[in-house]
Structures are given as C-alpha cells and as structure tokens.
C-alpha angles and dihedrals in degrees: 000000000000114000122227127221110244124185115199127204142151133034133269137050117354120270123175121200122197121189130221136239120315100358116074133207091309087076086082095054095110096055100030097087090052094047096048089059089068108019143047095239121210105200106202121205121197121227112279096026130110116315095005111122114273091239096048112165113261111244132181124233096269093047091050093048090049090050089050092052090048092053095056124100115231114279094014122161105236119205121185127183121209107314086010088062091059090052091046092053092049092046089052089053091051098045111014092163091062093055119071095177135005124217119190116193119190090341140145138185091236126020095194128066115251133184091272098027117072096159094091147060127292115253088245090073092059090046090054091049090051092051091048092050092049090050100043119349096188092050091047091055092050091052090046092055089054093046096052090055097051109126095022117127087221095044098132094048091045092052090052090050092051091046088060090046091054092054096043092082136015111287117252112256125247094262091056092047093047091049090055091049089052089054091051090051098046108034119094115169100172093110091056100046097091090057091062101091096166121116102269131194115199114202115189138167116241091226101035105161095193106039107035116229088238088069090057091050089051091052091048091052096044104039106086097225107025137142123193124213116186119200108216116229090006128127129199098321110053090170088066094044094057114359095178095052090045093054093045089062089062094057 
C-alpha cells in the first residue's frame, strides 16, 4: 500500500483535510488558521504533490483511498474537497469505524456524465484538460483555478488566493495530473453511497461550474444521514467564498 504524507497541527478533536485535483494542501491556507484553533488538523497530501518525494510510488484510486483510510485516527472527521471528496467517500467505505463524520465539499459520486447520470461534466471536458496538461501543465493549472471560480461573487480574490497556493509548493508533474484526471473519468461511486451510514455534511457552492449542484442534491437524497449546506453566490471552493461560515459548519 502506498503511504500518504500527512502534516499535523493544532489541538483538539481530529480533523483530516484532503485536497482536490491540481492544487495541493495549500488550497486550505485560508481556513487552516481558523481550523487549527479548534482541531488537531491532519493535512493530507496526495502522491506527487508538494513535499511528497519526487519518486512517490504510483497508486491507483483504490490504493490511495485505502492509504487514506489507514492514515486516519479513530473517530476522525474526514473532509474532502472535489476529487478529495471521492477519495473520502471511498475511504469511509473501507474503514467506517475510523471516520466519525464525513464532510464533502464541492464533491460528486461521478464527475463524468453517464447514460443514467446527467449531473456531471461531458467527457470532452476531461479530454481538453488532458491535452492542456500535456501541452503546458503550469498554464493548465492557472486556467483551472480561474475556471473553478466562475460564478463566485469573490472570483477575483479567490483566483489570487489559489495563485498563491499554486506557488507555495512545487507543482505536481504532468503524470500526477493525468493520473488524477483518469480517476475523475473512471470513478463512479453511486452504487456504494447507500452503504455510507456516517453522519455526512455536504457543502456545495450554488454556482459550482465543475460539480453541478444537482449532484449535491443527489448525494443528500441518497446518503442515509446527510445534511446539505449551500453557499449562495459561491462556486467550486466555498471555503474561499466565506471562510468563517465554512469553519462554523465544522463546530
């Protein structure tokens, strides 16, 4: 099993944060000072991101989710953003006794549209991302940070924040980014959702351009113990739109 890098800070009950595609653990920089006042934060870093060794072992989605589950202290609150939400859901399926509460931010059970799943993106979007990463990974990440904030009332400020996050650590290489895009294109967790009986908070932006709000409503209806909180005028990163409100939901 491939190990994950986990940085720990703060005092209190255990809270693990797992980032999404393209932007590593620095994505949480706006809310981290607020969270560490109340929680012992476990800042998870996926293979190929930031401080992870350059020759990190290549793992598939299931191996990475299993490694995530293995890294959690018992009873931990597990929060995943975007792709991190997919990993969090799978980790909760693997080790439900390790997770006391699940928080899904801007997440979905399937990123790609399927014959019976319209609440998602067309495969062409992933293809365009893959081509952009192969051509210029750094440029693709800059464009991605702008795209994920489309429709957010704080879009300009959020893009500046993510620009700082992208420069805080070494950028993931093309192979890492392409692996994440493959996960987004291949993973479909809808059949497993009903088995997640943990208390689950779903946080979603009203104007999320990547994970349609309809996907959040579907999760809310199909997870046995779910609550949905919609951030008005927010896009794909509600924690950037209103950091204080975001943190209050954890308490």
